[in-house]
C-alpha positions as CSV (number, residue, x, y, z in Angstrom):
1,M,0.0,0.0,0.0
2,D,1.2,3.5,-0.8
3,R,2.4,5.1,2.5
4,S,0.5,8.3,1.8
5,V,-2.7,6.4,1.4
6,G,-2.1,4.6,4.7
7,Q,-1.4,7.9,6.5
8,H,-4.6,9.4,4.9
9,N,-6.6,6.5,6.2
10,D,-5.1,6.8,9.6
11,Q,-6.0,10.4,9.8
12,E,-9.6,9.7,8.6
13,Q,-9.9,7.1,11.4
14,I,-8.6,9.6,14.0
15,E,-11.1,12.2,12.8
16,A,-13.9,9.7,12.9
17,D,-13.0,8.7,16.4
18,A,-12.9,12.3,17.4
19,A,-16.4,12.8,16.1
20,K,-17.6,9.8,18.0
21,W,-16.2,11.2,21.2
22,V,-17.9,14.5,20.7
23,I,-21.2,12.8,20.0
24,R,-20.7,10.5,23.0
25,L,-20.1,13.5,25.3
26,G,-23.6,14.7,24.3
27,G,-25.1,11.6,25.9
28,E,-25.0,10.4,29.5
29,P,-22.0,11.5,31.7
30,L,-18.9,9.4,31.1
31,S,-18.2,6.6,33.6
32,A,-14.8,6.5,35.2
33,R,-13.7,3.8,32.8
34,E,-15.0,5.8,29.8
35,R,-13.3,9.0,31.0
36,A,-10.0,7.1,31.3
37,E,-10.5,5.6,27.8
38,F,-11.1,9.1,26.4
39,D,-8.1,10.6,28.2
40,R,-5.9,7.8,26.8
41,W,-7.2,8.3,23.3
42,R,-6.7,12.0,23.3
43,A,-3.2,11.7,24.7
44,Q,-2.0,9.2,22.1
45,S,-0.6,11.9,19.8
46,P,-0.9,15.6,18.9
47,A,-3.0,14.5,15.9
48,H,-5.6,13.0,18.3
49,A,-5.7,16.2,20.4
50,R,-6.0,18.4,17.3
51,A,-8.8,16.2,15.8
52,F,-10.8,16.4,19.0
53,A,-10.3,20.2,19.3
54,F,-11.4,20.7,15.7
55,A,-14.4,18.4,16.1
56,S,-15.5,20.1,19.4
57,A,-15.1,23.6,17.9
58,T,-17.1,22.5,14.8
59,W,-19.8,21.0,16.9
60,S,-20.0,24.1,19.0
61,D,-20.4,26.2,15.9
62,L,-23.9,24.8,15.5
63,A,-25.0,27.2,18.2
64,E,-24.0,30.1,16.0
65,L,-26.8,29.2,13.6
66,R,-29.2,30.9,16.0
67,H,-27.5,34.2,15.3
68,D,-25.7,33.8,12.0
69,P,-27.5,31.3,9.7
70,G,-25.3,32.3,6.8
71,A,-25.6,30.2,3.7
72,L,-28.2,27.9,5.3
73,A,-30.6,30.8,5.6
74,R,-30.0,32.0,2.0
75,D,-30.1,28.6,0.3
76,V,-32.7,26.6,2.1
77,A,-35.3,25.5,-0.4
78,P,-38.7,27.3,-0.4
79,A,-40.5,24.1,0.7
80,G,-38.1,23.7,3.6
81,R,-36.2,20.9,2.0
82,W,-32.5,20.4,2.8
83,P,-30.5,21.6,-0.3
84,R,-28.7,18.6,-2.0
85,R,-25.6,20.6,-3.0
86,A,-23.5,23.3,-1.5
87,P,-24.0,26.6,-3.4
88,A,-21.1,28.0,-5.3
89,G,-19.0,30.2,-3.1
90,G,-20.8,29.1,0.0
91,G,-17.5,28.7,1.8
92,R,-17.0,28.2,5.5
93,A,-20.5,29.3,6.4
94,W,-22.0,26.5,4.3
95,L,-19.6,24.0,5.7
96,R,-20.4,25.0,9.2
97,A,-24.2,24.7,8.5
98,G,-23.6,21.3,6.8
99,I,-21.9,19.9,9.8
100,V,-25.3,19.0,11.2
101,S,-25.1,15.9,9.1
102,L,-21.6,14.9,10.5
103,A,-22.8,11.8,12.3
104,L,-24.7,10.6,9.2
105,A,-21.9,11.2,6.8
106,L,-19.5,9.2,9.0
107,G,-22.1,6.5,9.6
108,L,-21.7,7.0,13.4
109,V,-25.3,6.9,14.5
110,P,-28.7,6.1,12.8
111,V,-31.0,8.8,11.8
112,A,-33.1,8.2,14.9
113,G,-30.1,8.9,17.0
114,L,-29.9,12.5,15.8
115,T,-32.5,13.5,18.4
116,A,-29.9,12.9,21.1
117,F,-27.6,15.6,19.9
118,W,-26.5,18.2,22.3
119,Y,-25.5,21.5,20.7
120,G,-22.8,23.1,22.9
121,D,-19.3,22.8,24.2
122,P,-18.4,19.1,24.9
123,M,-15.8,20.3,27.4
124,V,-18.7,21.6,29.6
125,M,-20.0,18.0,29.6
126,L,-16.6,16.7,30.9
127,A,-16.6,19.3,33.7
128,A,-20.2,18.8,34.8
129,D,-21.1,16.9,37.9
130,Y,-24.8,17.4,37.2
131,R,-26.6,18.3,34.0
132,T,-29.9,18.1,32.1
133,G,-30.8,17.7,28.5
134,P,-33.2,19.8,26.5
135,G,-36.7,19.8,28.1
136,E,-35.4,18.0,31.2
137,R,-35.6,19.3,34.8
138,R,-33.7,17.8,37.7
139,N,-33.9,18.2,41.5
140,I,-30.5,17.5,43.3
141,S,-29.8,17.2,47.0
142,L,-26.4,18.6,47.8
143,P,-24.1,17.2,50.5
144,D,-24.8,20.0,52.9
145,G,-28.6,19.6,52.7
146,S,-29.1,22.4,50.2
147,T,-31.0,21.7,47.0
148,M,-30.4,22.7,43.4
149,E,-33.1,22.4,40.7
150,L,-31.6,22.5,37.3
151,S,-33.5,23.9,34.4
152,S,-33.4,22.5,30.8
153,A,-30.0,22.2,29.1
154,S,-28.1,23.2,32.2
155,A,-24.9,22.0,33.8
156,A,-23.2,22.5,37.2
157,T,-20.2,21.2,39.1
158,L,-19.5,21.2,42.9
159,H,-16.4,22.6,44.7
160,F,-17.2,22.0,48.3
161,S,-14.3,22.6,50.7
162,A,-13.6,23.2,54.3
163,S,-14.0,27.0,53.7
164,E,-17.0,27.3,51.5
165,R,-19.8,25.4,49.7
166,R,-19.3,26.5,46.1
167,V,-21.4,25.5,43.1
168,E,-20.3,26.5,39.6
169,L,-23.1,27.0,37.1
170,L,-21.5,26.1,33.8
171,Q,-24.6,26.8,31.7
172,G,-28.3,27.2,31.9
173,A,-30.4,28.0,35.0
174,A,-30.8,26.7,38.5
175,Y,-33.0,27.4,41.5
176,F,-31.1,27.1,44.8
177,T,-32.4,26.6,48.3
178,A,-29.3,27.0,50.5
179,A,-29.1,25.2,53.8
180,P,-28.6,28.2,56.3
181,L,-25.6,28.9,58.3
182,G,-25.8,27.7,61.9
183,T,-24.1,25.8,64.6
184,G,-23.4,22.9,62.3
185,E,-22.6,24.9,59.2
186,T,-20.3,27.8,59.0
187,R,-19.3,27.8,55.4
188,P,-20.9,30.3,53.0
189,F,-23.0,29.0,50.1
190,V,-21.6,30.5,46.9
191,V,-22.8,30.0,43.3
192,A,-20.2,31.0,40.7
193,G,-21.0,31.9,37.1
194,A,-18.7,33.4,34.5
195,D,-16.9,36.3,36.2
196,G,-19.1,36.7,39.3
197,T,-20.5,35.0,42.4
198,A,-23.8,35.0,44.3
199,T,-23.4,34.3,48.0
200,A,-26.5,33.3,49.9
201,L,-27.4,35.6,52.9
202,G,-30.6,33.7,53.2
203,T,-32.1,30.7,51.4
204,Q,-33.8,30.8,47.9
205,F,-32.6,32.4,44.7
206,L,-32.2,31.8,41.0
207,V,-29.1,32.0,38.8
208,D,-29.5,32.1,35.0
209,R,-26.3,31.9,32.8
210,S,-26.6,32.5,29.1
211,S,-23.7,32.7,26.6
212,D,-23.0,36.3,27.4
213,A,-24.5,37.2,30.8
214,V,-25.6,36.0,34.2
215,V,-28.8,37.0,36.0
216,V,-29.4,36.5,39.7
217,T,-32.9,36.8,41.1
218,V,-33.8,36.5,44.8
219,A,-36.9,34.7,46.0
220,E,-36.3,34.8,49.8
221,H,-34.0,36.7,52.1
222,E,-30.9,38.3,50.5
223,V,-28.0,37.4,48.2
224,R,-24.7,39.2,47.7
225,V,-23.7,39.4,44.0
226,A,-20.0,40.4,43.4
227,L,-17.7,40.4,40.4
228,A,-14.9,37.8,40.8
229,G,-11.8,38.8,42.7
230,T,-13.1,41.8,44.6
231,D,-15.1,42.8,47.6
232,N,-15.2,46.4,46.5
233,D,-18.7,47.9,47.1
234,A,-18.8,49.4,43.7
235,R,-18.4,46.0,42.2
236,S,-20.9,44.2,44.4
237,V,-24.6,44.5,45.5
238,V,-26.9,42.9,48.0
239,L,-30.3,41.9,46.5
240,S,-33.5,41.7,48.5
241,P,-36.5,39.4,47.7
242,G,-38.1,40.4,44.3
243,Q,-34.9,42.0,43.0
244,S,-32.5,40.9,40.3
245,V,-29.2,42.0,38.8
246,R,-27.4,41.1,35.5
247,Y,-23.7,41.0,35.0
248,T,-21.4,40.3,32.0
249,S,-17.7,39.6,31.7
250,G,-17.0,42.8,29.9
251,A,-19.4,45.3,31.3
252,G,-19.7,44.3,34.9
253,L,-22.8,44.8,37.0
254,D,-26.0,46.4,35.6
255,A,-28.4,48.3,37.8
256,V,-30.5,46.4,40.2
257,R,-34.1,45.8,39.0
258,E,-37.4,44.8,40.4
259,A,-38.1,41.2,39.3
260,D,-41.2,39.0,38.9
261,V,-40.0,35.9,40.7
262,E,-43.0,33.9,39.5
263,Q,-42.2,34.7,35.9
264,A,-38.4,34.1,36.3
265,S,-39.1,30.7,37.9
266,A,-42.0,29.7,35.6
267,W,-39.8,26.9,34.1
268,R,-40.1,25.1,37.5
269,R,-43.8,24.6,36.6
270,G,-43.2,23.7,33.0
271,R,-43.9,27.1,31.6
272,I,-42.0,30.0,29.9
273,V,-43.4,33.5,30.2
274,F,-42.5,36.4,28.0
275,D,-43.6,40.0,28.4
276,Q,-42.6,42.2,25.5
277,V,-39.4,40.3,24.9
278,P,-37.4,40.6,21.6
279,L,-37.9,37.5,19.4
280,S,-34.2,36.9,19.4
281,D,-34.2,36.4,23.2
282,V,-37.4,34.3,23.0
283,V,-35.8,32.0,20.4
284,A,-32.6,31.7,22.6
285,E,-34.8,30.5,25.5
286,L,-36.9,28.1,23.4
287,N,-33.7,26.6,22.1
288,R,-32.9,25.5,25.6
289,Y,-36.0,23.3,25.7
290,R,-36.0,21.6,22.4
291,R,-33.9,19.4,20.2
292,G,-32.5,21.1,17.1
293,R,-32.2,24.8,16.6
294,I,-34.6,27.6,15.7
295,V,-32.9,30.1,13.5
296,I,-34.1,33.6,12.8
297,T,-33.1,34.7,9.3
298,D,-34.3,38.3,9.4
299,A,-32.8,41.0,11.6
300,A,-36.0,43.1,11.7
301,L,-38.0,40.0,12.7
302,A,-35.5,39.3,15.5
303,D,-36.3,42.6,17.1
304,R,-40.0,42.1,17.1
305,K,-41.5,41.8,20.6
306,V,-43.3,38.7,22.0
307,S,-45.6,38.3,24.9
308,G,-47.2,35.0,26.1
309,V,-47.2,32.0,28.4
310,F,-46.1,28.8,26.7
311,E,-45.9,25.2,27.9
312,T,-42.4,23.7,27.7
313,A,-43.9,20.4,26.9
314,D,-45.5,21.7,23.6
315,L,-43.0,24.1,22.1
316,D,-44.0,23.3,18.5
317,R,-47.3,24.8,19.2
318,A,-45.6,27.8,20.9
319,L,-43.5,28.4,17.8
320,E,-46.6,28.1,15.6
321,T,-48.4,30.7,17.8
322,I,-45.4,33.1,17.7
323,A,-45.0,32.8,14.0
324,R,-48.7,33.4,13.4
325,E,-48.8,36.4,15.7
326,L,-45.8,38.0,14.0
327,H,-47.0,37.0,10.5
328,A,-43.8,35.0,10.0
329,R,-43.2,31.7,8.3
330,T,-41.2,28.6,9.2
331,A,-39.3,26.0,7.3
332,S,-37.9,22.9,9.0
333,V,-35.2,20.4,8.5
334,P,-36.4,17.9,11.1
335,P,-34.9,17.3,13.6
336,L,-32.0,19.7,13.1
337,V,-33.1,23.2,12.1
338,T,-36.2,25.3,12.0
339,L,-36.0,28.6,10.1
340,L,-38.1,31.5,11.2
341,Y,-38.4,34.2,8.5
């Protein structure tokens, strides 16, 4: 056999294995044996590490379809059928959109298995102690007696020590009921997210982490929200019940706002509530609760405001209602992408 052919086949196998690991990380958490197997595979050679990094980044690019549909938005057939050929000059945007069929192209999973896809960073899955899939909620009892209720498509990890009870929210949203300080518990209860922390001065509060911001909302007692690495009063705030604050990595703390706690925690009752919310934010929230991606193809449409109460168990109907109210249309590539235009 020609040596170059053999090397090409070896590289193809490494890339196929990398894709398998990325897809596997979207399923149930790895067992200790599987984690060790994955670590050994990735450490075999620089080519293995590069292939996994590329597959992970490509997979994560799927999330960009919500904001930048690129060639997919321009070239989807009027009847909503997947185009059979890449358009001339489609370039990287088309290739990124086309990666949704990666598993099929490599023969890794059957068509039915596509509904198990998780569109996000596989490295989050490696770090998570607890997580939920789209449309799933989970109640978790923590070692100190506190509870954490994870919303849909959320992930968290624990860092309990002798000095503090720290939970890091890696993505999504969670409702915390912190076991109070007392004779048997002197460690503060802290929830970290991005570049900030929320320290319980009472019991119940919510933390919602999106791709670019974190929002903390207090249901009972008080919570101190601070930017990481400082106790400066200008970079921290104490929230009372019915208040919320938003912070971002670049801009810091926003102003404290009055919050509707029932609306913010509606997901705990299987509902999503919107009150004059831009469609772009509505779609970002709906994408947490369903398989596949909703993509808005028109900037003006993305700015339109939406109000309503929707059941998380029937988001197809919610999308139909929203499209009808906004006089928009949809085109689907089940179960991967739904265009809203």
